[in-house]
DSSP file (Angstrom, degrees, kcal/mol; ACC not computed):
  #  RESIDUE AA STRUCTURE BP1 BP2  ACC     N-H-->O    O-->H-N    N-H-->O    O-->H-N    TCO  KAPPA ALPHA  PHI   PSI    X-CA   Y-CA   Z-CA
    1    1 A M              0   0    0      0, 0.0     2,-0.3     0, 0.0     0, 0.0   0.000 360.0 360.0 360.0 138.1  -11.1 -142.1   73.8
    2    2 A R        -     0   0    0      1,-0.1     4,-0.0     2,-0.0     3,-0.0  -0.512 360.0-160.9 -74.1 130.5  -13.8 -141.8   71.1
    3    3 A K  S    S+     0   0    0     -2,-0.3     2,-0.3     2,-0.1    -1,-0.1   0.844  74.1  47.4 -80.3 -35.3  -14.3 -138.4   69.7
    4    4 A T  S    S-     0   0    0      1,-0.0     2,-0.4     0, 0.0    -2,-0.0  -0.726  91.3-104.5-108.2 157.9  -17.8 -139.0   68.2
    5    5 A K        -     0   0    0     -2,-0.3     2,-0.2     1,-0.1    -2,-0.1  -0.636  36.7-121.5 -80.7 132.7  -20.8 -140.7   69.8
    6    6 A K        -     0   0    0     -2,-0.4     2,-0.1     1,-0.1    -1,-0.1  -0.522  30.8-108.9 -74.9 138.9  -21.4 -144.2   68.5
    7    7 A H        -     0   0    0     -2,-0.2     2,-0.3     1,-0.1    -1,-0.1  -0.408  30.3-117.7 -68.5 139.8  -24.8 -144.8   66.9
    8    8 A K        -     0   0    0     29,-0.2     2,-0.5    -2,-0.1    31,-0.1  -0.600  25.6-139.8 -77.5 138.7  -27.3 -146.8   68.8
    9    9 A V        -     0   0    0     -2,-0.3     2,-0.4     0, 0.0    -1,-0.0  -0.869  15.3-163.1-105.2 131.4  -28.3 -150.0   67.0
   10   10 A Y        -     0   0    0     -2,-0.5     2,-0.1     4,-0.0    -2,-0.0  -0.911  14.5-130.6-114.5 138.8  -31.9 -151.2   67.2
   11   11 A T     >  -     0   0    0     -2,-0.4     4,-2.4     1,-0.1     5,-0.2  -0.372  30.6-108.1 -76.9 165.8  -33.2 -154.6   66.4
   12   12 A I  H  > S+     0   0    0      1,-0.2     4,-2.6     2,-0.2    45,-0.3   0.886 121.7  53.8 -62.4 -38.0  -36.1 -155.1   64.0
   13   13 A E  H  > S+     0   0    0      2,-0.2     4,-2.2     1,-0.2    -1,-0.2   0.914 108.7  48.4 -63.2 -42.6  -38.3 -156.0   67.0
   14   14 A Q  H  > S+     0   0    0      2,-0.2     4,-2.5     1,-0.2    -2,-0.2   0.920 111.8  49.6 -63.1 -43.4  -37.4 -152.8   68.8
   15   15 A K  H  X S+     0   0    0     -4,-2.4     4,-2.6     1,-0.2     5,-0.2   0.931 110.4  50.1 -60.8 -45.6  -38.1 -150.7   65.7
   16   16 A N  H  X S+     0   0    0     -4,-2.6     4,-2.5     1,-0.2    -1,-0.2   0.904 111.2  49.0 -60.9 -41.1  -41.5 -152.4   65.2
   17   17 A E  H  X S+     0   0    0     -4,-2.2     4,-2.2     2,-0.2    -1,-0.2   0.911 110.9  49.9 -65.4 -42.2  -42.4 -151.7   68.9
   18   18 A I  H  X S+     0   0    0     -4,-2.5     4,-1.7     2,-0.2    -2,-0.2   0.924 112.0  47.9 -61.3 -44.9  -41.3 -148.1   68.6
   19   19 A V  H  X S+     0   0    0     -4,-2.6     4,-3.1     1,-0.2     5,-0.2   0.904 109.8  52.6 -64.7 -41.4  -43.4 -147.6   65.5
   20   20 A R  H  X S+     0   0    0     -4,-2.5     4,-2.5     1,-0.2     6,-0.3   0.900 106.4  53.7 -61.5 -40.0  -46.4 -149.3   67.1
   21   21 A L  H  <>S+     0   0    0     -4,-2.2     5,-2.0     1,-0.2     6,-1.4   0.894 113.8  43.2 -59.8 -39.3  -46.2 -146.9   70.1
   22   22 A Y  H ><5S+     0   0    0     -4,-1.7     3,-1.5     3,-0.2    -2,-0.2   0.945 115.0  46.9 -71.2 -48.2  -46.2 -144.0   67.7
   23   23 A L  H 3<5S+     0   0    0     -4,-3.1    -2,-0.2     1,-0.3    -3,-0.2   0.831 110.1  52.4 -67.6 -32.3  -49.0 -145.3   65.4
   24   24 A E  T 3<5S-     0   0    0     -4,-2.5    -1,-0.3    -5,-0.2    -2,-0.2   0.342 113.4-120.1 -86.5   8.8  -51.3 -146.3   68.3
   25   25 A R  T < 5S+     0   0    0     -3,-1.5    -3,-0.2     2,-0.2    -2,-0.1   0.743  75.5 128.5  63.4  27.5  -50.9 -142.7   69.6
   26   26 A H  S   <S+     0   0    0     -5,-2.0     2,-0.3    -6,-0.3    -4,-0.2   0.859  78.1  15.3 -77.0 -36.0  -49.4 -143.9   72.9
   27   27 A L  S    S-     0   0    0     -6,-1.4    -1,-0.2     4,-0.0    -2,-0.2  -0.974  78.6-119.4-137.1 150.5  -46.4 -141.5   72.6
   28   28 A S     >  -     0   0    0     -2,-0.3     4,-2.4    -3,-0.1     5,-0.2  -0.388  35.3-107.0 -79.9 166.6  -45.6 -138.5   70.4
   29   29 A S  H  > S+     0   0    0      1,-0.2     4,-2.6     2,-0.2     5,-0.2   0.886 121.3  52.2 -63.3 -37.6  -42.6 -138.6   68.0
   30   30 A R  H  > S+     0   0    0      2,-0.2     4,-2.2     1,-0.2    -1,-0.2   0.923 110.2  47.6 -64.1 -44.3  -40.7 -136.2   70.3
   31   31 A Q  H  > S+     0   0    0      2,-0.2     4,-2.7     1,-0.2     5,-0.2   0.909 113.2  48.7 -62.9 -42.0  -41.3 -138.4   73.4
   32   32 A I  H  X S+     0   0    0     -4,-2.4     4,-2.8     1,-0.2     6,-0.2   0.931 110.8  50.2 -63.2 -46.0  -40.3 -141.5   71.4
   33   33 A M  H  <>S+     0   0    0     -4,-2.6     5,-1.8     1,-0.2     4,-0.5   0.894 115.2  43.2 -62.1 -40.2  -37.1 -139.8   70.1
   34   34 A E  H  <5S+     0   0    0     -4,-2.2     3,-0.4     3,-0.2    -2,-0.2   0.928 116.8  45.6 -70.6 -45.2  -36.1 -138.7   73.6
   35   35 A F  H  <5S+     0   0    0     -4,-2.7    -2,-0.2     1,-0.2    -3,-0.2   0.916 122.4  34.7 -66.9 -44.0  -37.0 -141.9   75.4
   36   36 A Y  T  <5S-     0   0    0     -4,-2.8    -1,-0.2    -5,-0.2    -2,-0.2   0.363 107.0-122.3 -94.1   5.0  -35.3 -144.3   72.9
   37   37 A E  T   5 +     0   0    0     -4,-0.5     2,-0.5    -3,-0.4   -29,-0.2   0.914  44.0 174.5  54.7  49.7  -32.4 -141.8   72.1
   38   38 A I      < -     0   0    0     -5,-1.8    -1,-0.2    -6,-0.2    -2,-0.1  -0.784  26.7-142.4 -87.6 126.2  -33.2 -141.7   68.4
   39   39 A G  S    S+     0   0    0     -2,-0.5     2,-0.3   -31,-0.1    -1,-0.1   0.873  70.4   5.8 -62.7 -45.4  -30.9 -139.1   66.8
   40   40 A N    >>  -     0   0    0      1,-0.1     4,-1.0    -3,-0.1     3,-0.6  -0.952  65.6-117.6-143.0 161.6  -33.2 -137.5   64.2
   41   41 A K  H 3> S+     0   0    0     -2,-0.3     4,-2.8     1,-0.2     5,-0.2   0.791 106.9  67.1 -69.5 -28.7  -36.8 -137.5   63.1
   42   42 A S  H 3> S+     0   0    0      1,-0.2     4,-2.3     2,-0.2    -1,-0.2   0.858  97.4  54.5 -63.1 -33.4  -36.0 -138.8   59.6
   43   43 A K  H <> S+     0   0    0     -3,-0.6     4,-2.0     2,-0.2    -1,-0.2   0.943 111.5  44.1 -63.0 -46.8  -34.8 -142.1   61.1
   44   44 A L  H  X S+     0   0    0     -4,-1.0     4,-2.4     1,-0.2    -2,-0.2   0.901 112.1  53.1 -63.8 -41.2  -38.2 -142.6   62.8
   45   45 A D  H  X S+     0   0    0     -4,-2.8     4,-2.5     1,-0.2    -1,-0.2   0.882 107.4  52.0 -62.1 -38.4  -40.0 -141.4   59.7
   46   46 A N  H  X S+     0   0    0     -4,-2.3     4,-2.3     2,-0.2    -1,-0.2   0.918 109.5  48.9 -64.0 -42.9  -38.2 -144.1   57.7
   47   47 A W  H  X S+     0   0    0     -4,-2.0     4,-2.5     1,-0.2    -2,-0.2   0.912 111.4  50.3 -62.3 -42.1  -39.2 -146.8   60.1
   48   48 A I  H  X S+     0   0    0     -4,-2.4     4,-2.4     2,-0.2    -2,-0.2   0.924 111.1  47.5 -63.9 -44.7  -42.8 -145.6   60.0
   49   49 A S  H  X S+     0   0    0     -4,-2.5     4,-2.1     1,-0.2    -1,-0.2   0.893 112.9  49.3 -65.9 -38.0  -42.9 -145.6   56.2
   50   50 A Q  H  X>S+     0   0    0     -4,-2.3     4,-3.3     2,-0.2     6,-0.7   0.915 110.8  50.6 -63.7 -42.4  -41.3 -149.1   56.1
   51   51 A Y  H  X5S+     0   0    0     -4,-2.5     4,-1.7     1,-0.2    -2,-0.2   0.901 112.6  46.1 -63.5 -41.4  -43.8 -150.4   58.6
   52   52 A R  H  <5S+     0   0    0     -4,-2.4    -1,-0.2    -5,-0.2    -2,-0.2   0.869 119.1  41.4 -68.8 -35.9  -46.7 -149.0   56.7
   53   53 A K  H  <5S+     0   0    0     -4,-2.1    -2,-0.2    -5,-0.2    -3,-0.2   0.914 132.8  17.5 -79.1 -44.3  -45.4 -150.4   53.4
   54   54 A Y  H  <5S-     0   0    0     -4,-3.3    -3,-0.2     2,-0.4    -2,-0.2   0.572  97.2-115.6-108.0 -12.5  -44.2 -153.8   54.4
   55   55 A G  S  <<S+     0   0    0     -4,-1.7     2,-0.3    -5,-0.6    -4,-0.2   0.454  95.1  46.4  85.9   0.3  -45.9 -154.4   57.8
   56   56 A T  S    S-     0   0    0     -6,-0.7    -2,-0.4    -9,-0.0    -1,-0.2  -0.964  93.3 -93.9-159.4 163.7  -42.5 -154.5   59.5
   57   57 A T        -     0   0    0    -45,-0.3     2,-0.4    -2,-0.3   -10,-0.1  -0.486  39.7-130.2 -80.9 161.4  -39.3 -152.4   59.5
   58   58 A V        -     0   0    0     -2,-0.1     2,-0.8   -11,-0.0    -8,-0.1  -0.910   5.6-132.2-117.5 138.7  -36.5 -153.4   57.2
   59   59 A D        +     0   0    0     -2,-0.4   -48,-0.0     1,-0.1   -47,-0.0  -0.810  27.1 175.0 -90.3 109.6  -32.9 -153.9   58.1
   60   60 A N    >   +     0   0    0     -2,-0.8     3,-2.0     3,-0.1    -1,-0.1   0.417  31.3 128.6 -95.8   0.8  -30.9 -152.1   55.5
   61   61 A R  T 3  S+     0   0    0      1,-0.3     3,-0.1     4,-0.0    -2,-0.1  -0.359  78.5  14.5 -63.5 132.6  -27.4 -152.5   57.0
   62   62 A G  T 3  S+     0   0    0      1,-0.3    -1,-0.3    -2,-0.1     2,-0.2   0.523 114.1  90.8  83.8   6.1  -25.0 -153.9   54.4
   63   63 A R  S <  S-     0   0    0     -3,-2.0    -1,-0.3     1,-0.1     4,-0.1  -0.756  86.3 -81.5-124.3 171.9  -27.3 -153.1   51.5
   64   64 A G        -     0   0    0     -2,-0.2    -1,-0.1     2,-0.1     7,-0.1  -0.272  40.6-117.8 -66.0 161.9  -27.8 -150.3   49.1
   65   65 A T  S    S+     0   0    0      1,-0.2     2,-0.7     5,-0.1    -1,-0.1   0.777 101.3  57.5 -78.0 -24.8  -30.0 -147.4   50.4
   66   66 A K     >  -     0   0    0      4,-0.4     4,-0.7     1,-0.2     3,-0.4  -0.892  64.1-169.6-112.0 107.3  -32.7 -147.8   47.8
   67   67 A L  T >4 S+     0   0    0     -2,-0.7     3,-0.6     1,-0.2    -1,-0.2   0.863  85.2  53.4 -63.6 -37.4  -34.2 -151.3   47.9
   68   68 A E  T 34 S+     0   0    0      1,-0.2    -1,-0.2     2,-0.1     3,-0.1   0.823 111.1  45.9 -70.0 -29.5  -36.2 -150.9   44.6
   69   69 A L  T 34 S-     0   0    0     -3,-0.4    -1,-0.2     1,-0.3    -2,-0.2   0.512 105.3-133.5 -92.0  -4.8  -33.1 -149.8   42.6
   70   70 A G    <<  -     0   0    0     -4,-0.7    -4,-0.4    -3,-0.6    -1,-0.3  -0.280  49.6 -21.6  81.0-172.8  -30.8 -152.5   43.9
   71   71 A N        -     0   0    0     -7,-0.1     2,-0.1     1,-0.1    -8,-0.0  -0.312  67.6-115.3 -72.1 153.2  -27.3 -152.0   45.1
   72   72 A K        +     0   0    0      3,-0.0     2,-0.2    -2,-0.0    -1,-0.1  -0.306  66.0  78.0 -76.8 169.9  -25.2 -149.0   44.1
   73   73 A G  S    S-     0   0    0     -2,-0.1     0, 0.0     2,-0.0     0, 0.0  -0.670  85.9 -22.6 124.2-177.0  -22.1 -149.4   42.0
   74   74 A R        -     0   0    0     -2,-0.2     3,-0.1     1,-0.1     2,-0.0  -0.459  69.7-115.8 -68.6 132.0  -21.1 -149.9   38.5
   75   75 A P        -     0   0    0      0, 0.0    -1,-0.1     0, 0.0     3,-0.1  -0.345  35.3 -99.8 -67.8 151.3  -23.8 -151.5   36.4
   76   76 A R        -     0   0    0      1,-0.1     2,-0.1    -2,-0.0     3,-0.0  -0.358  43.0 -97.7 -68.6 149.7  -23.1 -154.9   35.0
   77   77 A K        -     0   0    0      1,-0.1     2,-0.5    -3,-0.1    -1,-0.1  -0.436  40.4-110.1 -68.0 141.3  -22.0 -155.2   31.4
   78   78 A Y        -     0   0    0     -2,-0.1     2,-0.6    -3,-0.1    -1,-0.1  -0.619  34.9-168.4 -75.5 120.4  -24.8 -156.0   29.0
   79   79 A V        -     0   0    0     -2,-0.5     2,-0.4    -3,-0.0    -3,-0.0  -0.954  10.0-147.2-114.0 119.1  -24.3 -159.5   27.7
   80   80 A E        -     0   0    0     -2,-0.6     2,-0.8     1,-0.0     3,-0.1  -0.677  13.4-128.1 -89.1 136.9  -26.5 -160.5   24.8
   81   81 A D    >   -     0   0    0     -2,-0.4     3,-1.5     1,-0.2     4,-0.4  -0.738  14.4-159.5 -84.0 111.6  -27.6 -164.1   24.4
   82   82 A L  G >  S+     0   0    0     -2,-0.8     3,-0.9     1,-0.3    -1,-0.2   0.756  87.9  66.2 -66.1 -23.6  -26.7 -165.1   20.9
   83   83 A N  G 3  S+     0   0    0      1,-0.2    -1,-0.3    -3,-0.1    -2,-0.0   0.745  97.3  55.8 -68.2 -21.6  -29.2 -167.9   21.0
   84   84 A Q  G <  S+     0   0    0     -3,-1.5    -1,-0.2     2,-0.0    -2,-0.2   0.604  87.8  98.3 -86.4 -12.0  -32.0 -165.3   21.2
   85   85 A L  S <  S-     0   0    0     -3,-0.9     2,-0.1    -4,-0.4    -3,-0.0  -0.449  77.8-116.0 -76.6 148.2  -31.0 -163.5   18.0
   86   86 A S     >  -     0   0    0     -2,-0.1     4,-2.4     1,-0.1     5,-0.2  -0.342  31.6-105.4 -73.6 166.1  -32.7 -164.2   14.7
   87   87 A K  H  > S+     0   0    0      1,-0.2     4,-2.2     2,-0.2     5,-0.2   0.901 120.9  49.6 -60.8 -42.2  -30.6 -165.8   11.9
   88   88 A E  H  > S+     0   0    0      2,-0.2     4,-2.3     1,-0.2    -1,-0.2   0.918 111.7  47.8 -64.6 -44.2  -30.5 -162.5   10.0
   89   89 A N  H  > S+     0   0    0      1,-0.2     4,-2.2     2,-0.2    -1,-0.2   0.879 111.0  51.8 -64.8 -37.1  -29.4 -160.5   13.1
   90   90 A L  H  X S+     0   0    0     -4,-2.4     4,-2.3     2,-0.2    -1,-0.2   0.904 109.5  49.4 -65.7 -41.3  -26.7 -163.1   13.9
   91   91 A I  H  X S+     0   0    0     -4,-2.2     4,-2.3     2,-0.2    -2,-0.2   0.915 111.4  49.5 -63.6 -42.9  -25.3 -162.9   10.3
   92   92 A E  H  X S+     0   0    0     -4,-2.3     4,-2.2     1,-0.2    -2,-0.2   0.899 110.5  50.9 -61.4 -40.8  -25.2 -159.1   10.5
   93   93 A R  H  X S+     0   0    0     -4,-2.2     4,-2.3     2,-0.2    -2,-0.2   0.917 110.1  48.4 -63.8 -44.0  -23.4 -159.3   13.9
   94   94 A V  H  X S+     0   0    0     -4,-2.3     4,-2.4     1,-0.2    -1,-0.2   0.899 111.0  50.9 -64.9 -40.7  -20.8 -161.8   12.5
   95   95 A K  H  X S+     0   0    0     -4,-2.3     4,-2.3     2,-0.2    -1,-0.2   0.900 109.7  50.5 -62.7 -40.8  -20.2 -159.5    9.4
   96   96 A A  H  X S+     0   0    0     -4,-2.2     4,-2.2     2,-0.2    -2,-0.2   0.922 110.9  48.6 -64.1 -43.4  -19.7 -156.5   11.7
   97   97 A Y  H  X S+     0   0    0     -4,-2.3     4,-2.5     1,-0.2    -2,-0.2   0.906 111.2  50.3 -62.7 -41.5  -17.2 -158.4   13.8
   98   98 A E  H  X S+     0   0    0     -4,-2.4     4,-2.4     2,-0.2    -1,-0.2   0.895 109.4  51.2 -64.3 -39.5  -15.3 -159.6   10.7
   99   99 A S  H  X S+     0   0    0     -4,-2.3     4,-2.3     2,-0.2    -1,-0.2   0.913 110.7  48.4 -63.3 -42.9  -15.2 -156.0    9.4
  100  100 A I  H  X S+     0   0    0     -4,-2.2     4,-2.5     2,-0.2    -2,-0.2   0.913 110.6  51.7 -63.6 -42.6  -13.8 -154.8   12.8
  101  101 A K  H  X S+     0   0    0     -4,-2.5     4,-2.4     1,-0.2    -2,-0.2   0.915 110.5  48.0 -60.1 -44.3  -11.2 -157.6   12.7
  102  102 A K  H  X S+     0   0    0     -4,-2.4     4,-2.3     2,-0.2    -1,-0.2   0.899 111.4  50.6 -64.3 -41.0  -10.0 -156.7    9.2
  103  103 A S  H  X S+     0   0    0     -4,-2.3     4,-2.4     2,-0.2    -2,-0.2   0.916 111.9  47.0 -63.8 -43.3   -9.8 -153.0   10.2
  104  104 A L  H  X S+     0   0    0     -4,-2.5     4,-2.7     2,-0.2     5,-0.2   0.912 111.4  50.9 -64.4 -42.4   -7.7 -153.8   13.2
  105  105 A A  H  X S+     0   0    0     -4,-2.4     4,-2.4     2,-0.2    -2,-0.2   0.911 111.3  48.8 -62.0 -41.7   -5.4 -156.1   11.3
  106  106 A Y  H  X S+     0   0    0     -4,-2.3     4,-2.5     2,-0.2    -2,-0.2   0.932 113.0  46.6 -63.0 -46.8   -4.9 -153.4    8.6
  107  107 A L  H  X S+     0   0    0     -4,-2.4     4,-2.3     1,-0.2    -2,-0.2   0.896 113.2  48.8 -65.1 -40.3   -4.1 -150.7   11.2
  108  108 A L  H  X S+     0   0    0     -4,-2.7     4,-2.3     2,-0.2    -1,-0.2   0.906 112.2  48.6 -65.1 -41.3   -1.7 -153.0   13.1
  109  109 A D  H  X S+     0   0    0     -4,-2.4     4,-2.2    -5,-0.2    -2,-0.2   0.911 111.9  49.5 -63.8 -42.5    0.1 -154.0    9.9
  110  110 A K  H  X S+     0   0    0     -4,-2.5     4,-1.8     1,-0.2    -2,-0.2   0.898 111.5  49.0 -63.0 -41.8    0.3 -150.3    8.9
  111  111 A E  H  X S+     0   0    0     -4,-2.3     4,-2.0     2,-0.2    -2,-0.2   0.883 110.0  51.3 -66.0 -40.2    1.7 -149.4   12.4
  112  112 A Q  H  X S+     0   0    0     -4,-2.3     4,-2.0     1,-0.2    -2,-0.2   0.902 109.3  50.0 -65.6 -40.4    4.3 -152.2   12.2
  113  113 A K  H  X S+     0   0    0     -4,-2.2     4,-1.6     1,-0.2    -1,-0.2   0.880 109.8  51.7 -64.6 -37.5    5.5 -151.1    8.8
  114  114 A R  H  < S+     0   0    0     -4,-1.8    -1,-0.2     1,-0.2    -2,-0.2   0.887 110.1  48.9 -66.5 -38.9    5.9 -147.5   10.2
  115  115 A I  H  < S+     0   0    0     -4,-2.0    -2,-0.2     1,-0.2    -1,-0.2   0.876 108.3  53.7 -68.3 -37.9    7.9 -148.7   13.1
  116  116 A I  H  <        0   0    0     -4,-2.0    -1,-0.2     1,-0.3    -2,-0.2   0.859 360.0 360.0 -66.0 -37.0   10.2 -150.8   10.9
  117  117 A K     <        0   0    0     -4,-1.6    -1,-0.3    -5,-0.1    -2,-0.2   0.501 360.0 360.0 -66.0 360.0   11.1 -147.8    8.6
């Protein structure tokens, strides 16, 4: 037996109809919430704001909570397009990589000599 009550799922059409009933002043928010068994007022308020902004409610299931910010999670690594760099910047980048390579090679060689002793 289920311990918690399962959330009621509404289609976009049902949400739009509920919002229209509210906006056209046919029913109060309390009456709508009781009749359609909407758990809290914030859910209804979200539908109303979506309807006013987009002209319809939005189905957010399976997506991030903030549509403008995109999905949550770790941001993608920044990958620079080397074709967009100027010649001078590309030369500086290659010199920096070569310097890092030499430093790593030196440190690895030093570590290997220490291990051998």
